[in-house]
N, CA, C and O atoms as CSV, one atom per row, in Angstrom:
chain,resi,resn,atom,element,x,y,z
A,1,MET,N,N,14.211,-14.135,-9.593
A,1,MET,CA,C,12.950,-13.605,-9.413
A,1,MET,C,C,13.085,-13.419,-11.291
A,1,MET,O,O,12.219,-13.774,-12.091
A,2,ALA,N,N,14.062,-12.944,-11.540
A,2,ALA,CA,C,14.393,-12.405,-12.785
A,2,ALA,C,C,13.887,-13.915,-13.817
A,2,ALA,O,O,13.150,-14.142,-14.777
A,3,CYS,N,N,14.769,-14.647,-12.945
A,3,CYS,CA,C,15.127,-16.214,-13.502
A,3,CYS,C,C,14.327,-17.268,-13.883
A,3,CYS,O,O,14.595,-18.278,-14.533
A,4,GLY,N,N,12.717,-16.659,-13.092
A,4,GLY,CA,C,11.441,-16.823,-13.026
A,4,GLY,C,C,12.365,-18.360,-12.000
A,4,GLY,O,O,12.313,-19.520,-12.409
A,5,MET,N,N,13.263,-17.856,-10.438
A,5,MET,CA,C,12.769,-18.760,-9.375
A,5,MET,C,C,11.902,-18.123,-7.998
A,5,MET,O,O,11.678,-16.927,-8.184
A,6,SER,N,N,11.529,-18.467,-7.081
A,6,SER,CA,C,11.105,-17.880,-6.364
A,6,SER,C,C,12.381,-16.964,-4.938
A,6,SER,O,O,13.597,-17.140,-4.872
A,7,CYS,N,N,11.795,-16.341,-4.307
A,7,CYS,CA,C,12.666,-15.740,-4.032
A,7,CYS,C,C,12.050,-15.883,-2.180
A,7,CYS,O,O,10.843,-15.837,-1.946
A,8,VAL,N,N,13.128,-16.058,-1.004
A,8,VAL,CA,C,12.684,-15.866,0.323
A,8,VAL,C,C,13.376,-15.215,0.720
A,8,VAL,O,O,14.529,-15.638,0.638
A,9,VAL,N,N,13.205,-13.787,1.406
A,9,VAL,CA,C,13.392,-12.780,1.874
A,9,VAL,C,C,13.346,-12.348,3.611
A,9,VAL,O,O,12.647,-12.817,4.508
A,10,THR,N,N,14.191,-11.475,3.636
A,10,THR,CA,C,14.971,-10.930,5.239
A,10,THR,C,C,13.159,-9.483,5.137
A,10,THR,O,O,13.048,-8.883,4.068
A,11,ASN,N,N,12.257,-9.235,6.067
A,11,ASN,CA,C,11.622,-7.785,5.529
A,11,ASN,C,C,12.296,-6.854,6.336
A,11,ASN,O,O,11.876,-6.365,7.384
A,12,ALA,N,N,13.630,-6.591,5.642
A,12,ALA,CA,C,14.848,-5.570,5.944
A,12,ALA,C,C,14.739,-4.902,4.162
A,12,ALA,O,O,14.203,-5.431,3.189
A,13,GLY,N,N,15.451,-3.615,4.261
A,13,GLY,CA,C,15.487,-3.266,3.037
A,13,GLY,C,C,14.296,-2.765,2.393
A,13,GLY,O,O,13.214,-2.215,2.599
A,14,GLY,N,N,15.297,-3.393,1.223
A,14,GLY,CA,C,14.128,-3.003,-0.355
A,14,GLY,C,C,13.146,-4.339,-0.754
A,14,GLY,O,O,12.133,-4.655,-1.377
A,15,SER,N,N,14.311,-4.904,0.147
A,15,SER,CA,C,13.477,-6.852,-0.243
A,15,SER,C,C,12.380,-6.724,-0.535
A,15,SER,O,O,12.167,-6.572,-1.738
A,16,VAL,N,N,11.088,-6.729,0.497
A,16,VAL,CA,C,10.131,-6.452,1.072
A,16,VAL,C,C,9.224,-6.382,-0.544
A,16,VAL,O,O,8.734,-7.096,-1.419
A,17,ARG,N,N,9.433,-5.070,-0.170
A,17,ARG,CA,C,8.411,-4.340,-1.773
A,17,ARG,C,C,8.455,-4.148,-3.299
A,17,ARG,O,O,7.695,-3.558,-4.067
A,18,ILE,N,N,10.418,-5.343,-3.623
A,18,ILE,CA,C,10.981,-5.888,-4.797
A,18,ILE,C,C,9.927,-6.934,-5.057
A,18,ILE,O,O,9.323,-6.991,-6.128
A,19,VAL,N,N,9.679,-7.924,-3.853
A,19,VAL,CA,C,8.725,-9.239,-3.929
A,19,VAL,C,C,7.862,-8.930,-4.103
A,19,VAL,O,O,7.332,-9.390,-5.114
A,20,GLY,N,N,7.252,-8.158,-3.458
A,20,GLY,CA,C,5.708,-7.708,-3.374
A,20,GLY,C,C,5.225,-9.134,-2.687
A,20,GLY,O,O,5.790,-9.652,-1.724
A,21,GLY,N,N,4.089,-9.655,-3.361
A,21,GLY,CA,C,3.150,-10.557,-3.257
A,21,GLY,C,C,4.019,-11.744,-4.341
A,21,GLY,O,O,3.222,-12.415,-4.996
A,22,THR,N,N,4.785,-11.914,-4.475
A,22,THR,CA,C,5.445,-12.926,-5.228
A,22,THR,C,C,6.286,-13.969,-4.473
A,22,THR,O,O,6.262,-15.148,-4.826
A,23,GLY,N,N,6.878,-13.630,-3.648
A,23,GLY,CA,C,7.671,-14.687,-2.727
A,23,GLY,C,C,7.182,-14.838,-1.519
A,23,GLY,O,O,5.994,-15.032,-1.264
A,24,PHE,N,N,8.285,-14.735,-0.544
A,24,PHE,CA,C,8.306,-15.686,0.584
A,24,PHE,C,C,9.391,-14.306,1.695
A,24,PHE,O,O,10.616,-14.193,1.708
A,25,VAL,N,N,8.377,-13.495,2.463
A,25,VAL,CA,C,9.116,-13.041,3.623
A,25,VAL,C,C,9.413,-13.212,4.946
A,25,VAL,O,O,8.410,-13.115,5.652
A,26,VAL,N,N,10.315,-13.408,5.472
A,26,VAL,CA,C,10.582,-13.915,6.980
A,26,VAL,C,C,11.405,-12.366,7.539
A,26,VAL,O,O,12.089,-11.490,7.009
A,27,PRO,N,N,10.736,-12.738,9.239
A,27,PRO,CA,C,11.496,-11.785,9.698
A,27,PRO,C,C,13.384,-11.409,9.533
A,27,PRO,O,O,14.149,-12.189,8.965
A,28,PRO,N,N,13.660,-10.590,9.921
A,28,PRO,CA,C,14.863,-10.760,10.446
A,28,PRO,C,C,15.578,-11.615,11.664
A,28,PRO,O,O,14.790,-12.037,12.511
A,29,ALA,N,N,16.855,-11.895,11.837
A,29,ALA,CA,C,17.706,-12.938,12.446
A,29,ALA,C,C,16.072,-14.297,12.860
A,29,ALA,O,O,15.534,-14.397,13.962
A,30,ASP,N,N,15.850,-14.768,12.121
A,30,ASP,CA,C,14.801,-15.374,12.090
A,30,ASP,C,C,15.220,-17.137,11.985
A,30,ASP,O,O,14.222,-17.855,12.054
A,31,PRO,N,N,16.466,-17.829,11.840
A,31,PRO,CA,C,16.411,-18.445,11.978
A,31,PRO,C,C,15.084,-19.587,10.979
A,31,PRO,O,O,14.596,-19.722,9.857
A,32,GLN,N,N,15.037,-20.179,12.404
A,32,GLN,CA,C,13.544,-20.785,12.023
A,32,GLN,C,C,12.810,-20.759,11.208
A,32,GLN,O,O,12.527,-21.750,10.536
A,33,SER,N,N,12.075,-19.091,10.980
A,33,SER,CA,C,10.912,-18.808,9.905
A,33,SER,C,C,11.683,-18.887,8.748
A,33,SER,O,O,10.922,-19.199,7.832
A,34,LEU,N,N,13.127,-18.721,8.237
A,34,LEU,CA,C,14.180,-18.562,7.090
A,34,LEU,C,C,13.855,-19.856,6.954
A,34,LEU,O,O,13.377,-20.151,5.859
A,35,ALA,N,N,13.991,-20.832,7.851
A,35,ALA,CA,C,14.256,-22.556,6.894
A,35,ALA,C,C,12.729,-22.655,6.888
A,35,ALA,O,O,12.425,-21.716,6.151
A,36,ALA,N,N,11.924,-23.067,7.161
A,36,ALA,CA,C,10.006,-22.682,7.027
A,36,ALA,C,C,10.464,-22.285,5.596
A,36,ALA,O,O,10.944,-23.175,4.895
A,37,ALA,N,N,10.350,-20.939,5.072
A,37,ALA,CA,C,9.667,-19.864,4.205
A,37,ALA,C,C,10.898,-20.898,3.439
A,37,ALA,O,O,10.111,-21.277,2.572
A,38,LEU,N,N,12.101,-21.591,3.106
A,38,LEU,CA,C,12.799,-21.928,1.640
A,38,LEU,C,C,12.285,-23.741,1.751
A,38,LEU,O,O,12.520,-24.467,0.785
A,39,LEU,N,N,11.740,-24.187,2.737
A,39,LEU,CA,C,10.648,-24.949,2.417
A,39,LEU,C,C,9.928,-25.194,1.588
A,39,LEU,O,O,9.926,-26.077,0.731
A,40,ASN,N,N,9.153,-24.256,1.859
A,40,ASN,CA,C,7.448,-23.643,1.652
A,40,ASN,C,C,8.271,-23.285,-0.094
A,40,ASN,O,O,8.027,-23.938,-1.109
A,41,SER,N,N,9.028,-22.359,-0.023
A,41,SER,CA,C,8.960,-22.252,-1.264
A,41,SER,C,C,9.567,-23.336,-2.650
A,41,SER,O,O,9.126,-23.270,-3.797
A,42,ALA,N,N,10.886,-24.494,-2.083
A,42,ALA,CA,C,10.874,-25.376,-2.711
A,42,ALA,C,C,9.469,-26.097,-3.181
A,42,ALA,O,O,9.199,-26.091,-4.382
A,43,THR,N,N,8.637,-26.672,-2.306
A,43,THR,CA,C,7.561,-27.198,-2.375
A,43,THR,C,C,6.507,-26.646,-2.774
A,43,THR,O,O,5.535,-27.397,-2.852
A,44,LYS,N,N,6.274,-24.985,-3.217
A,44,LYS,CA,C,5.158,-24.551,-4.312
A,44,LYS,C,C,6.190,-23.355,-5.201
A,44,LYS,O,O,6.220,-22.127,-5.283
A,45,LEU,N,N,6.983,-24.517,-5.788
A,45,LEU,CA,C,8.006,-23.337,-6.627
A,45,LEU,C,C,7.105,-23.235,-7.459
A,45,LEU,O,O,6.280,-23.108,-6.554
A,46,GLY,N,N,6.482,-23.171,-8.370
A,46,GLY,CA,C,5.695,-23.616,-9.563
A,46,GLY,C,C,4.954,-22.592,-9.338
A,46,GLY,O,O,5.283,-21.732,-10.156
A,47,GLN,N,N,3.858,-22.094,-8.452
A,47,GLN,CA,C,2.703,-20.675,-8.126
A,47,GLN,C,C,3.826,-19.927,-8.545
A,47,GLN,O,O,3.948,-19.675,-9.744
A,48,ASN,N,N,5.018,-19.374,-7.379
A,48,ASN,CA,C,5.041,-18.046,-7.822
A,48,ASN,C,C,5.868,-17.975,-8.826
A,48,ASN,O,O,6.621,-17.208,-8.226
A,49,ARG,N,N,6.342,-18.098,-9.754
A,49,ARG,CA,C,7.655,-17.774,-10.074
A,49,ARG,C,C,7.195,-17.446,-11.572
A,49,ARG,O,O,8.106,-16.929,-12.220
A,50,ALA,N,N,6.522,-17.545,-11.969
A,50,ALA,CA,C,6.073,-16.560,-13.501
A,50,ALA,C,C,5.490,-15.197,-12.726
A,50,ALA,O,O,6.051,-14.162,-13.085
A,51,ALA,N,N,4.235,-15.016,-11.511
A,51,ALA,CA,C,4.083,-14.109,-11.051
A,51,ALA,C,C,5.632,-13.378,-10.762
A,51,ALA,O,O,6.175,-12.654,-11.596
A,52,GLY,N,N,6.042,-13.610,-9.837
A,52,GLY,CA,C,7.675,-13.036,-9.573
A,52,GLY,C,C,8.124,-12.448,-11.082
A,52,GLY,O,O,8.030,-11.257,-11.377
A,53,ARG,N,N,8.728,-13.693,-12.161
A,53,ARG,CA,C,9.231,-12.861,-13.363
A,53,ARG,C,C,8.020,-11.595,-14.076
A,53,ARG,O,O,8.168,-10.546,-14.704
A,54,ARG,N,N,7.119,-12.184,-13.697
A,54,ARG,CA,C,6.521,-10.575,-14.283
A,54,ARG,C,C,7.040,-9.459,-13.537
A,54,ARG,O,O,7.890,-8.800,-14.136
A,55,ARG,N,N,6.703,-9.049,-12.252
A,55,ARG,CA,C,6.982,-8.663,-11.857
A,55,ARG,C,C,8.163,-7.882,-11.764
A,55,ARG,O,O,8.269,-6.668,-11.591
A,56,ILE,N,N,9.048,-8.766,-11.905
A,56,ILE,CA,C,10.753,-7.688,-12.153
A,56,ILE,C,C,10.421,-7.460,-13.396
A,56,ILE,O,O,10.739,-6.310,-13.701
A,57,VAL,N,N,9.877,-8.088,-14.338
A,57,VAL,CA,C,9.909,-7.742,-15.353
A,57,VAL,C,C,9.332,-5.845,-15.947
A,57,VAL,O,O,9.860,-5.054,-16.728
A,58,GLU,N,N,8.353,-5.783,-15.299
A,58,GLU,CA,C,7.255,-4.703,-15.413
A,58,GLU,C,C,7.759,-3.784,-14.453
A,58,GLU,O,O,7.306,-2.728,-14.895
A,59,ASN,N,N,8.179,-3.593,-13.779
A,59,ASN,CA,C,8.232,-3.505,-12.639
A,59,ASN,C,C,9.900,-2.648,-12.193
A,59,ASN,O,O,10.067,-1.714,-11.410
A,60,PHE,N,N,10.926,-3.387,-13.022
A,60,PHE,CA,C,12.141,-3.593,-12.050
A,60,PHE,C,C,13.148,-3.802,-13.360
A,60,PHE,O,O,14.308,-4.093,-13.066
A,61,SER,N,N,12.755,-3.658,-15.105
A,61,SER,CA,C,14.407,-3.911,-15.985
A,61,SER,C,C,14.923,-2.881,-16.052
A,61,SER,O,O,14.598,-1.782,-15.601
A,62,ALA,N,N,15.719,-3.193,-16.602
A,62,ALA,CA,C,16.766,-1.875,-17.044
A,62,ALA,C,C,16.039,-0.981,-17.365
A,62,ALA,O,O,15.995,0.007,-16.631
A,63,ALA,N,N,14.988,-1.048,-18.922
A,63,ALA,CA,C,14.417,0.508,-19.326
A,63,ALA,C,C,13.511,0.934,-18.015
A,63,ALA,O,O,13.454,2.132,-17.740
A,64,THR,N,N,13.146,0.441,-17.596
A,64,THR,CA,C,11.792,0.689,-16.267
A,64,THR,C,C,12.391,1.627,-15.894
A,64,THR,O,O,11.960,2.780,-15.911
A,65,MET,N,N,14.338,0.990,-15.189
A,65,MET,CA,C,14.544,1.183,-14.214
A,65,MET,C,C,14.957,3.000,-14.437
A,65,MET,O,O,14.757,4.043,-13.815
A,66,VAL,N,N,15.672,2.553,-15.779
A,66,VAL,CA,C,16.164,3.824,-16.221
A,66,VAL,C,C,15.178,5.120,-16.856
A,66,VAL,O,O,15.854,6.079,-17.229
A,67,ASN,N,N,13.763,5.264,-17.016
A,67,ASN,CA,C,12.972,5.797,-17.203
A,67,ASN,C,C,12.536,6.633,-15.813
A,67,ASN,O,O,12.126,7.782,-15.649
A,68,ARG,N,N,12.826,5.471,-14.838
A,68,ARG,CA,C,12.133,6.145,-13.608
A,68,ARG,C,C,13.604,6.749,-12.424
A,68,ARG,O,O,13.482,7.343,-11.353
A,69,THR,N,N,14.242,6.537,-12.773
A,69,THR,CA,C,15.954,8.159,-12.463
A,69,THR,C,C,15.427,9.087,-13.466
A,69,THR,O,O,15.251,10.275,-13.193
A,70,LEU,N,N,15.206,8.660,-14.453
A,70,LEU,CA,C,15.348,10.334,-15.559
A,70,LEU,C,C,13.742,10.559,-15.131
A,70,LEU,O,O,14.034,11.660,-14.667
A,71,ASP,N,N,12.340,10.474,-14.891
A,71,ASP,CA,C,11.866,11.341,-14.104
A,71,ASP,C,C,12.119,12.008,-12.616
A,71,ASP,O,O,11.786,13.077,-12.103
A,72,LEU,N,N,12.634,11.216,-12.309
A,72,LEU,CA,C,13.205,11.735,-10.661
A,72,LEU,C,C,14.145,12.577,-11.158
A,72,LEU,O,O,13.959,13.597,-10.495
A,73,LEU,N,N,15.076,12.804,-11.941
A,73,LEU,CA,C,16.295,13.623,-11.907
A,73,LEU,C,C,15.719,15.301,-12.581
A,73,LEU,O,O,16.031,16.485,-12.452
A,74,GLN,N,N,14.601,14.382,-13.415
A,74,GLN,CA,C,13.712,15.926,-14.386
A,74,GLN,C,C,12.957,16.579,-12.850
A,74,GLN,O,O,13.345,17.721,-12.602
A,75,GLU,N,N,12.221,16.149,-12.101
A,75,GLU,CA,C,11.665,16.239,-11.101
A,75,GLU,C,C,11.786,17.262,-10.015
A,75,GLU,O,O,11.127,18.111,-9.416
A,76,VAL,N,N,13.649,16.433,-10.118
A,76,VAL,CA,C,14.488,17.248,-9.018
A,76,VAL,C,C,14.922,18.054,-9.439
A,76,VAL,O,O,14.894,18.973,-8.621
A,77,ASN,N,N,15.735,18.564,-11.039
A,77,ASN,CA,C,15.509,19.584,-11.574
A,77,ASN,C,C,14.761,20.572,-11.824
A,77,ASN,O,O,15.221,21.696,-12.024
A,78,LEU,N,N,13.136,20.217,-11.856
A,78,LEU,CA,C,12.640,21.547,-12.264
A,78,LEU,C,C,12.143,22.029,-10.186
A,78,LEU,O,O,11.346,22.797,-9.646
A,79,ASP,N,N,12.846,21.353,-9.866
A,79,ASP,CA,C,12.237,22.620,-8.635
A,79,ASP,C,C,13.298,23.159,-8.210
A,79,ASP,O,O,13.290,23.437,-7.011
A,80,HIS,N,N,14.533,23.488,-8.991
A,80,HIS,CA,C,15.490,24.580,-8.222
A,80,HIS,C,C,14.970,24.986,-9.500
A,80,HIS,O,O,15.249,26.095,-9.956
């Protein structure tokens, strides 16, 4: 996504949260859905690319992740 590519992920772990509405989500252990999503992503390549890149830059850049980690550590530290 950071490179402007559409992503196909399984509905497991944090993948869905990261992709948001900018990629394709398929059930785990469903090769037919995976194949269909891969084909779909290849034919609709341009549609989600900019949105995915923007999502990564806005929500998952190194600076954003560092700031969120620091905020969390400060919150935990204040609770003790």
